[in-house]
Backbone bond lengths (Angstrom), bond angles and torsions (degrees), N, CA, C in turn:
res aa  C-N    CA-C-N  psi(-1)  N-CA   C-N-CA  omega(-1)  CA-C   N-CA-C  phi
1 X - - - 1.439 - - 1.524 108.05 -
2 X 1.356 117.17 143.71 1.457 121.14 -179.59 1.521 109.13 -138.80
3 X 1.348 115.77 154.52 1.455 119.06 177.50 1.527 109.00 -84.58
4 X 1.352 116.88 -174.94 1.469 120.50 -176.41 1.517 113.02 -61.63
5 X 1.327 117.35 -28.22 1.466 120.87 -179.44 1.523 111.08 -85.38
6 X 1.332 117.33 -1.85 1.452 120.84 179.15 1.520 114.05 90.54
7 X 1.352 117.40 -0.66 1.471 120.58 178.84 1.521 109.05 -75.85
8 X 1.339 116.72 143.45 1.461 118.47 179.68 1.532 110.76 -65.12
9 X 1.315 115.66 142.79 1.461 121.44 176.22 1.512 108.54 -121.59
10 X 1.314 114.97 162.03 1.459 120.47 -179.19 1.521 109.03 -93.87
11 X 1.310 116.97 132.37 1.456 120.74 177.51 1.524 109.23 -80.39
12 X 1.317 115.93 137.55 1.461 120.84 177.89 1.518 108.02 -83.05
13 X 1.334 115.88 125.08 1.456 121.02 -178.34 1.517 108.32 -105.76
14 X 1.310 116.35 138.24 1.458 121.03 178.46 1.513 109.81 132.39
15 X 1.317 115.07 175.91 1.451 120.29 -179.28 1.518 109.74 -88.25
16 X 1.327 115.48 137.92 1.449 121.65 177.49 1.513 107.67 -136.41
17 X 1.320 115.74 145.53 1.454 116.60 174.79 1.532 107.96 -82.64
18 X 1.326 115.81 171.99 1.465 120.23 -175.38 1.524 112.26 -62.40
19 X 1.333 116.87 -36.14 1.465 120.24 -179.14 1.528 110.98 -62.30
20 X 1.331 117.01 -47.77 1.461 120.85 -179.28 1.523 110.74 -65.46
21 X 1.314 116.13 -43.60 1.463 119.56 179.52 1.523 110.71 -61.75
22 X 1.324 117.35 -41.69 1.463 121.29 178.61 1.515 111.96 -62.74
23 X 1.327 116.27 -42.14 1.468 119.81 178.11 1.519 111.55 -62.84
24 X 1.323 117.03 -42.26 1.466 119.96 179.84 1.526 111.63 -66.94
25 X 1.323 116.85 -39.42 1.475 119.46 177.76 1.535 110.38 -65.71
26 X 1.328 116.75 -40.32 1.467 120.69 177.84 1.519 110.85 -62.24
27 X 1.329 114.94 -40.51 1.468 120.43 179.91 1.521 110.59 -61.64
28 X 1.329 116.47 -43.34 1.458 120.69 -177.87 1.524 111.57 -64.84
29 X 1.323 116.91 -33.60 1.462 120.59 -176.97 1.528 113.11 -94.08
30 X 1.315 118.06 -6.87 1.466 121.79 -171.94 1.518 113.41 -76.70
31 X 1.329 113.33 152.87 1.460 119.93 170.68 1.525 107.33 -79.26
32 X 1.314 116.75 168.23 1.462 120.53 -176.26 1.525 113.35 -56.66
33 X 1.366 117.56 -37.95 1.462 120.04 -179.09 1.519 112.14 -63.69
34 X 1.312 116.42 -38.08 1.473 120.96 -176.66 1.526 112.24 -78.05
35 X 1.331 117.60 -22.16 1.468 120.25 -176.13 1.529 112.05 -62.45
36 X 1.321 117.76 -36.89 1.465 120.60 179.44 1.523 110.12 -62.74
37 X 1.312 117.04 -44.20 1.472 121.73 178.89 1.530 110.84 -62.63
38 X 1.319 116.31 -42.79 1.465 120.70 -179.74 1.526 110.29 -67.99
39 X 1.327 117.68 -39.88 1.466 120.43 177.60 1.529 111.27 -60.24
40 X 1.326 117.43 -38.59 1.462 120.77 177.17 1.531 110.41 -62.89
41 X 1.328 116.56 -41.51 1.468 120.28 178.65 1.528 110.77 -65.54
42 X 1.339 116.67 -39.59 1.465 119.96 177.03 1.529 111.13 -63.29
43 X 1.321 116.63 -40.13 1.464 120.64 178.48 1.531 110.31 -63.57
44 X 1.336 117.60 -42.87 1.465 121.22 177.97 1.530 110.47 -62.08
45 X 1.332 115.62 -43.31 1.466 120.99 -179.94 1.535 110.02 -61.36
46 X 1.339 116.73 -45.70 1.465 120.64 -179.24 1.524 110.88 -64.08
47 X 1.314 117.47 -41.40 1.467 121.72 179.96 1.525 110.45 -63.39
48 X 1.320 116.97 -45.54 1.472 120.73 179.26 1.531 110.96 -60.36
49 X 1.321 116.00 -44.14 1.462 119.08 -177.91 1.520 112.23 -71.94
50 X 1.326 117.44 -31.23 1.452 120.43 175.78 1.522 109.53 -65.25
51 X 1.315 116.82 -42.77 1.459 120.60 178.50 1.528 110.63 -63.55
52 X 1.320 117.67 -39.02 1.471 120.57 177.99 1.526 110.23 -63.88
53 X 1.344 117.37 -39.28 1.465 120.90 179.27 1.519 110.82 -61.76
54 X 1.335 116.84 -39.89 1.459 120.91 -178.07 1.521 112.14 -62.08
55 X 1.321 117.45 -21.10 1.463 121.51 -177.88 1.528 112.78 -91.11
56 X 1.320 117.57 -4.50 1.462 121.15 -178.78 1.524 111.00 -78.82
57 X 1.321 116.01 144.48 1.459 120.81 174.42 1.526 107.39 -87.92
58 X 1.334 116.42 129.22 1.463 121.86 -177.30 1.528 109.10 -115.66
59 X 1.326 115.07 128.27 1.463 121.87 176.31 1.522 108.42 -106.12
60 X 1.339 116.33 122.27 1.461 122.06 179.43 1.524 107.75 -108.81
61 X 1.334 116.32 112.11 1.458 121.15 177.73 1.523 110.10 -79.31
62 X 1.323 116.39 132.71 1.463 122.30 178.85 1.523 106.17 -114.20
63 X 1.328 117.08 115.64 1.456 121.14 -175.43 1.518 110.14 -140.39
64 X 1.334 116.94 170.94 1.462 121.38 178.23 1.510 112.18 138.48
65 X 1.335 115.70 -162.30 1.464 122.15 -177.91 1.527 111.65 -60.62
66 X 1.335 116.82 143.77 1.465 118.53 172.54 1.528 109.56 -67.10
67 X 1.315 116.91 141.21 1.460 121.04 179.30 1.514 113.80 77.11
68 X 1.333 118.24 10.56 1.463 121.39 -177.71 1.524 112.99 -87.63
69 X 1.320 117.94 -5.75 1.453 120.46 177.90 1.510 115.36 106.32
70 X 1.330 117.23 16.30 1.465 120.29 -178.99 1.529 111.32 -61.18
71 X 1.327 116.39 -53.16 1.470 120.83 -178.05 1.526 111.11 -68.48
72 X 1.319 117.12 -35.10 1.464 120.83 176.33 1.527 110.04 -63.12
73 X 1.320 116.87 -41.74 1.464 121.58 176.60 1.527 110.11 -59.74
74 X 1.329 116.64 -46.70 1.470 120.83 -179.82 1.528 109.88 -59.14
75 X 1.325 116.36 -45.96 1.468 119.43 179.29 1.530 110.85 -62.36
76 X 1.320 117.32 -41.10 1.470 121.47 179.47 1.518 111.33 -60.99
77 X 1.317 116.37 -48.67 1.465 121.63 -179.29 1.525 110.16 -59.93
78 X 1.321 116.38 -35.36 1.466 121.67 -178.55 1.528 112.82 -87.55
79 X 1.348 117.47 -1.11 1.451 121.27 178.19 1.521 113.40 72.48
80 X 1.339 117.02 30.15 1.465 121.59 -177.62 1.514 111.75 -115.60
81 X 1.317 115.48 152.96 1.461 121.98 171.33 1.522 107.35 -98.22
82 X 1.353 117.65 158.93 1.464 120.18 -174.69 1.536 115.34 -53.39
83 X 1.321 118.44 -30.62 1.475 120.13 -177.18 1.524 113.57 -96.04
84 X 1.326 117.25 1.61 1.465 120.01 178.58 1.531 110.11 -70.33
85 X 1.327 117.07 149.01 1.469 119.61 175.97 1.530 110.61 -58.74
86 X 1.313 116.47 133.93 1.463 121.61 178.79 1.510 114.95 83.86
87 X 1.325 117.29 -0.93 1.471 120.36 -179.74 1.531 109.90 -73.22
88 X 1.316 115.98 152.03 1.465 121.37 174.50 1.529 108.52 -70.17
89 X 1.335 116.89 139.41 1.468 120.57 176.94 1.519 108.86 -66.71
90 X 1.333 116.36 138.11 1.464 120.85 179.90 1.519 110.10 -121.85
91 X 1.334 115.87 154.33 1.457 121.79 177.90 1.513 109.82 -171.33
92 X 1.316 116.30 171.98 1.467 121.01 -178.85 1.517 112.17 -89.16
93 X 1.319 117.02 -11.40 1.461 120.46 178.50 1.516 108.33 -124.69
94 X 1.301 116.41 -156.02 1.461 122.83 -175.85 1.529 110.82 -69.37
95 X 1.342 117.53 99.40 1.469 122.53 -177.16 1.524 111.21 -101.90
96 X 1.322 117.45 -46.48 1.463 122.01 -178.72 1.523 108.64 -83.81
97 X 1.328 117.07 124.07 1.471 120.26 -178.47 1.521 113.32 -110.49
98 X 1.324 117.70 -16.25 1.462 123.01 178.40 1.521 108.40 -136.51
99 X 1.336 118.30 148.92 1.466 118.97 174.87 1.529 109.61 -57.64
100 X 1.320 115.41 132.95 1.459 120.67 -176.98 1.523 109.38 -131.52
101 X 1.333 115.87 129.57 1.464 121.01 -179.61 1.521 110.84 -88.52
102 X 1.335 114.87 136.60 1.461 122.17 176.24 1.528 108.12 -130.20
103 X 1.331 117.15 100.22 1.473 119.47 178.38 1.524 110.60 -66.42
104 X 1.314 115.46 144.20 1.468 119.93 176.60 1.526 107.64 -71.95
105 X 1.346 118.14 132.89 1.472 120.30 -174.34 1.532 115.09 -60.95
106 X 1.331 118.17 -33.51 1.462 118.46 -178.96 1.530 112.84 -87.95
107 X 1.332 116.90 -12.41 1.471 121.22 178.00 1.526 110.17 -141.45
108 X 1.329 118.90 55.58 1.464 120.57 -172.95 1.527 114.50 -62.18
109 X 1.316 117.21 -26.90 1.461 119.93 179.72 1.523 112.50 -93.09
110 X 1.338 117.58 2.63 1.465 120.82 -177.24 1.522 115.15 -126.52
111 X 1.342 118.43 -27.33 1.461 121.07 -176.34 1.518 109.96 -131.77
112 X 1.326 115.22 118.98 1.457 121.04 -178.86 1.521 109.06 -125.83
113 X 1.328 116.44 125.19 1.458 122.24 174.79 1.523 107.10 -93.75
114 X 1.324 117.00 130.02 1.464 120.99 -178.94 1.523 108.66 -113.00
115 X 1.327 115.77 113.62 1.465 122.79 -179.78 1.528 108.32 -85.63
116 X 1.341 116.25 117.24 1.465 121.48 178.57 1.523 109.96 -101.04
117 X 1.335 117.12 151.88 1.473 119.73 175.36 1.532 110.84 -57.63
118 X 1.331 116.28 150.33 1.462 121.28 177.12 1.517 111.07 -55.03
119 X 1.322 116.92 145.23 1.463 119.87 -173.82 1.518 115.70 -118.59
120 X 1.291 119.82 -29.63 1.463 120.29 -171.36 1.528 111.68 -97.66
121 X 1.311 115.19 53.06 1.459 120.21 -175.64 1.519 111.29 -68.24
122 X 1.322 115.52 135.03 1.464 120.47 178.77 1.523 110.76 -112.45
123 X 1.329 117.13 -48.15 1.464 121.69 -178.46 1.515 109.07 -126.53
124 X 1.304 116.22 83.77 1.453 119.37 -179.20 1.517 108.64 -154.97
125 X 1.294 116.04 138.17 1.452 119.09 174.41 1.512 107.73 -110.86
126 X 1.264 116.56 159.88 1.457 120.32 -179.85 1.513 110.15 118.56
127 X 1.317 115.38 -153.51 1.457 121.81 -171.97 1.527 113.72 -52.34
128 X 1.336 118.26 -41.06 1.456 120.25 -177.75 1.528 112.69 -114.30
129 X 1.336 118.22 19.43 1.456 120.95 177.01 1.521 109.81 -61.71
130 X 1.316 117.73 150.75 1.465 121.90 -175.95 1.529 109.68 50.95
131 X 1.302 115.39 61.31 1.465 123.53 -171.51 1.524 112.88 -44.34
132 X 1.328 115.16 134.21 1.457 123.28 -179.68 1.522 107.45 -130.21
133 X 1.333 117.20 110.31 1.460 121.16 -177.27 1.522 111.55 -59.42
134 X 1.322 117.99 -36.33 1.460 120.96 178.81 1.512 111.74 -60.97
135 X 1.321 116.53 -45.62 1.464 120.72 179.07 1.528 110.76 -65.42
136 X 1.318 116.45 -39.76 1.462 120.90 179.32 1.529 109.92 -60.72
137 X 1.332 116.27 -44.14 1.466 120.19 -179.93 1.522 111.88 -68.33
138 X 1.332 117.23 -33.47 1.466 119.46 175.51 1.527 109.13 -61.43
139 X 1.319 116.30 -44.31 1.463 120.32 -177.13 1.524 113.46 -74.83
140 X 1.335 118.07 -39.49 1.456 120.33 -170.73 1.527 114.84 -122.56
141 X 1.329 117.41 -1.18 1.465 121.08 -175.06 1.512 114.41 -56.91
142 X 1.344 117.84 -42.98 1.462 118.70 -178.72 1.528 110.27 -65.75
143 X 1.314 116.79 -35.88 1.463 120.23 177.49 1.535 109.49 -69.32
144 X 1.316 116.99 -38.86 1.464 120.53 179.76 1.529 111.17 -63.82
145 X 1.331 116.56 -35.89 1.467 119.91 179.80 1.525 112.09 -65.22
146 X 1.322 118.34 -20.38 1.463 120.40 179.01 1.534 111.75 -79.08
147 X 1.324 117.60 -11.24 1.467 121.20 -179.87 1.527 110.72 -83.44
148 X 1.318 115.09 144.34 1.461 121.00 179.54 1.518 112.39 -88.05
149 X 1.331 116.28 -28.14 1.459 121.77 -177.68 1.521 107.67 -155.80
150 X 1.333 116.45 158.55 1.466 121.43 179.41 1.515 110.34 -127.57
151 X 1.327 114.82 144.62 1.455 122.14 167.56 1.514 104.70 -111.92
152 X 1.334 117.49 130.04 1.457 122.40 -177.40 1.529 108.83 -112.47
153 X 1.319 115.60 122.52 1.470 122.30 -179.00 1.520 109.29 -104.84
154 X 1.340 116.83 138.68 1.453 119.95 176.46 1.519 109.72 -136.99
155 X 1.327 113.31 154.12 1.465 120.64 179.63 1.513 108.34 -98.10
156 X 1.306 115.95 148.98 1.457 119.36 177.19 1.502 112.44 71.18
157 X 1.312 114.25 -151.50 1.468 119.78 -176.79 1.484 112.54 -99.17
């Protein structure tokens, strides 16, 4: 891709709605006088969309090795100690057995941390002994799909 002077330009990658794409195309073809007006419209568009983003509920899945600090991290982010009311249970082995939601105290309707059971079990017998990703996804996959992003914790190297 090149601009009007033939200099290479960078293509914007990602999804854009028609309004944003139209503004960017207008900007590329505009004379200097019109660019200021278009820049103002782009700023308004960005501000509106930023405000819309702030209203979205975000689910952050917390997963990884048992005893790696997942629940401790959740408690830290929420400003809680392990024995405080509402704190995530913590332990050195498999403590969390079901996905558990922990809303962030300052944004309870917008940010939810989801504590998932430990997944990378190496030496453990019981429900998740001889870890099987297929079985894990059967049990928790639908809940995992509700998360927008994941943080993965691991022990050791």
